[in-house]
N, C-alpha and C positions, 0 to 999 in steps of 0.2 A: 187058226180060225180067223176069218175075215168078215167084217161087218161094214155095211155101207150106210152112210147117213147124209142128211142135207147139210148139217153144220157140225164141225168138230170144234169144241172149246177146250183149249189146253190151259190148265191152271186152276187149282181148287181153292183159291183165296176169295176175298170179298168180290173183287172185280170179275173173276172167272165165274163165280156162282151167280151173280146178277146177269152176266152175259148168257149163261145157259138158260136161265129162266126167261130172259127177254126173247131169245130165239125160239124157245118152246111156245111162248105166248103167241107167236105168229103161225103156229101149227107145224113148225119144222121139226123133223126128227133129229135129236141132238146126241152126239157122243161127247161126254163130259169126262175128260182125262184129268182126274183130280186127286193126286197123291195127298196124303194127310200132311198138314203143316208141321214143321219140326218142333214148334213150341207154342204154348199158350200166348196169346197176344194181349198184353195189359194196356195197350193204347186205347184211346177213344178217337172217334171220327166225328167232326162237325159237318153234317150234311145240310146243304142249303136247300131252299124250297123247291128248286127244280129237281133235285135228287129225291126229295121226299115224294114229289109227284110221281116219279118213276116207280118207287117202291109201292106207292098206292095203286098204280095201274097193274103192278104185278101181284097185287093181293096180299102183300106181306107186311105193310106198314103197321096195321093195327096189332100185329103180333110183336112188333119191335117197340112200339110207342111207350109201353110201360117202363122200359129201361132207359128212356131218353129224357132230356131236359131241353126246354126251348131256349133259343138265343134271341133275346129281344134288344139287347144293347151290346155293342162291341166297342171297347174303350182302349185307346192306346195311351200309355204313360211313358214319358222319357225317364228311364232309370239310370241314365249315364251321369257322369260327373264332368262332362266336357264343357268347353267354353260356349258352344252353340247347342242349346237344348230347346226342344220343341214344347209348345203348350200341350195340355191334354186334348185329345180328340175323341169325341164320342159319336158313334153311328147308331141311330135308333131305327128299328124296323118300321115304327109308326110313321117316320118321315117319308117312306116310300109306300105307304098304305099296305103294309104287311103286318100280320099279327106277330110273326117271328121271322128272323132271317132263315132259320132252320132249327135243327135239333142236334145236340151232342149225344152220341151213342157209344157205349163201350163196344169195342170191336168184337169181343168174344160172344156176348149175347146176339149181336148182329150176325156173326158167322154161324152161330147155332141155328138161328131161324132160317137163314139161307140154306144151310145143309138140309134141314128138315123139308124145306120146300122143293129142293132139287130131287131129294130121294122120293118125294111123294108124287112127282110128275110122271105120267105114263109116256111122255115124249122124250124123256131124258134117260139115257143109259149111262151109268157111272162106271168109270174104270179107275181103280186106285193104283194100278201099276204105272210107274213113270214112263214118259215118252223116251224112246231110245234113238229113233231116227225119223226123219221126215223128208219127203220130196214132193214136188209139184209137177204135174203134167199139164197139158193144155186143158184137160177135162176134169181132173180130180186132184185132191190132196191125199197123199198116202202117208199113214203114220204107223210106225212099228213100236210096240210097247215092250218093256223089259221082260214081261212074262210070256212073250211070243205072240200076243194078240196083234192082228193087223186090222187097221181101220182105214176106210176110204170115205171121203166126204166131198161134197161139191164146193164147200167153202170152209175156211178155218179162221177162227178168231183166237189170236195168241194173247193169253192173259196170264202167262207164267212168270211175270215179274222181271226184275232187273237183269237176272242171269238167264234170260229166256233161251232155251234150247231151240225152240221153233224159229225164233227170230234169227238165230245164228245159222240154222240149217237152210233158210231161204236166202241168206246172203245179205241181210240188212245190217249195216254197220251203225254203231252208236258213238256219240261223243259223251265222255264221262269226265267229271271233275269232282274233287273232294274239297271239303271245307275243314279248317282247323277247329272243328266243333264235334261234340257228342251230345245227343239229346237224351236227357234223363226223363223218364216217363213214370208218373206215379199218380195215385188217387189219394185224396185226403178229405177228412171231415173238418168242419169249422163251426164256430159258435155264432157267427153272424151270417144271416142269409145272403145269398149272392144276387138276389133280385133279377135272375135270368140274365145276368151281365157277365160277359167274358172280358177279362182285363189282360192286355198284352203289354208287359214292360219291355221297352227296348233298352238293352244293356250293351256294354262294350263287348261282351262275349256272344251276343245274339239275343233272340227273344226268350222271355220268361213268361209263359202264357197259361193263365188259368181259364178253364172253360167249365161252365156249370154242369153238374149231374143232378139227378133228382134229390130233393131234400136239401139239407145243409151239407152238401158234398160237392167236390169239384175234381176235375182232372187237371194235371199240370204237365206241360212240356217245357223243359228247362235246358237251354243250350249252355254248355260249359266247354272249357278247353279239354281235349282228350286226356291230358295228364291229371286233370282234376277229378275226372269222373269216378275212378275207383275209390278215391278218398271219400267222396260224398256218399256213394252207395254204401260204404262200410261204416258210416257214422252211427253211433248209438242212436236209438230211435228218439230219445228226448232231445238230443242235439240236432237231429235232422228236423224234427218238428219246429224247433226254435229258429233254425236257418230258413225254412220255408216261410214261417210267419214273418220273420224280419224282412225277407225279400218281397213279401206281399204287402209290406208296410202296415201290417195288422189290419188291413181294411176288411178282412173276414174274421177277425178275432183270433182266438186260440186255435191252433191247428193240430190235428192228429193224422199222421201219414198212415195209410192203410196198405197192408200187404207188401209185396216186393217192389223195389225200384228197378226198372229195366233201363238199359243203356243201348242206344242205337247211334252208330257213327253217321254223320251227315254227309251226303254227297248228292250230286245231280246227274241226270242222264237225259239225253234226247236222241231219238233215232233220226237217221238221215232221211228216211221216208217212213210212212206209217202203214206200209203194206206193199206187197207186189204179188203178181200172179193171182192166186185165189185166196190169199191170206192177208188179214188186217191185224194190226197191233192195237190193243186196248190197255188202258191203265198203265202201270209202271213198266210194262214191256216197251212202251214207246216214249215215256217221259217220267221223270221223277225229280223231286226237288225238296228242300227243307220244309218243315211244317209251319208255314207262315201264311196267315190270312185265309185259312180254311179252303185251300184250293186243290189239294192233292187228289183225294178220291172223287171229289165233285168233277174235276176235269176228266177223270177216268170214266165216270158214269156218262158224261157227255160223249165221250168216245163211243160207248156202247150204244147210246141212243142213235147217234149218227151212223154207226156201222149198220145197225138194223134198218134204219131208214134208207141207207144207200142200197142195201140188198133189195128192199121192197121196190124202190124206184127203178132198179135195174130189171125187175121182173122176176126175181127169185134167185135162190142160190146157184142155179144153173148158169146164171149170167154174172158170176162173181168177179171176173176181171173188170167188167164195166163198173161194178160197185166199188171195187178197190180203188180205181182211178178217181171216182167221185169222192170217196172217203178221204183220200190223200189231199185233195184240193180243199175240202171243207174243214179239215182239222188243222191245217198248217198255221193259219193266223192265230187261232185260239191257243194252240199248244205253245207255239214259239213266243207269243206275247206274255203268256202266264209264266213260262219258264224264265224268260228274261227279266220280268218284273220282280219275281221272288228272288232271283239271283242278285239283282241290283240292290234291292232293299236289304238283303242279308249282308252284302258286301259293304254297304254304307254304314251298317252298324259296326262292322269289324274295322273299318278304315280309321287310321289315325291322322289322315290328311285333312287339315282344317277346312278347305273349300268343300270337300265332300260332306263333312259334318254339317256345314252351313247349308248346303243344298238339301240334305235330308230334313233338317230342322225347319227350313223355309217351306218345303213342300207340305209337311204336316201342319205347319202354322196356317198355310193357305186353306187346307181342308177344314181346319177348325173355324176360320174366320169367314169363309165364303160359302154360304149355304148351297147355292146352285152347283158349285164345284163338288161339294160333299155329296149332294144328291146324285150327280153324274157318276161319281166313284162308286157309290153304293149300288146303283142300278147296273153298272157295267160289271161289278164284282158278282152280283147275283145272276145276271143273265147276259152273257157276252153278246154284243150286237143288239142291245135292247131296242135301239131306234128302229132297226129292221124288224124286230119282233112285233113292234106295235103295228106295222103295216102287214104282218102276216107272212113275210117272206123268209124269215130265218128261224122260226120256232120249229123244233123237231116235231114231226107228226107222230112218231112212235109213242 
């Protein structure tokens, strides 16, 4: 059986689901190759205001909002015992005239809403068989699925993650590197309210980041050495509660860890290009890095917005090669700068070299002491190229 579509989206996760909905919103017929994920995702995602705007335009934000919590203050505390330590730094959304920087959302409820929306669209055909092979011609992208289905499309958007089969099939190479860290992910309740504040402790092992959930609950991403991870995961619950409370310096009172603790090895990836032929890479297919500063999925959603915009600017999916060239140009600076910035910050936390520690502490001290610098950092973190956006030349139109 062979089906032909305007757009093929490969990957059934968060980025792939948003991509399929965004393409369908333009009236394009979409083939959504979306095998079921291998496990429930206990992580949460902090989506910044630009990403919330996208979900609003797609008509799904109000379905997700009840499970989310606003982020109005982001606070960095130095949790190291080093000679050079930085002062506390707080970033408040009111300083840049926003009600909230964004919202923290559990991945599973977000995924469930996205799944319902893709299944409810008349323009999206869903295929749960994994992709087996792919090739591009001058005019089409051809995909073969494991169940024998063949699909052709005028353009393809690869959202199938770090181990992307489509990226490999079209010959795009990636640079990857690992960190001596594992991220432990958990949710917990606490006796003192979080006041819509996320607190990131910088430690010698990496970030220890609390992010608000609705009520007196929070999510936690805790970077540890890989050899420590199993021991922490297997702690009796009362000992784990005490350990989390201690590392939080009891700022949220007594802690009760909820559910299972998940462990995710930390690594980074960046593709040598973000597309070729008729295919563009979005989300972790093109870039991935540790969970620092709420950048990961927000960067991927900017990929999606600019991919759709590039196709519109080119005159539609039939002109995909032109769109791919424009997309490559537009995404290069944003992706490489974010990847380098997160990598640098993470490495400065791990470094035992005194000048590096002094540089990190000095940089955070400057952000704390110099309001214009702090405002610049917040605006750039929320909307890359914000100065251009003010003149209307860089804001995505999608």
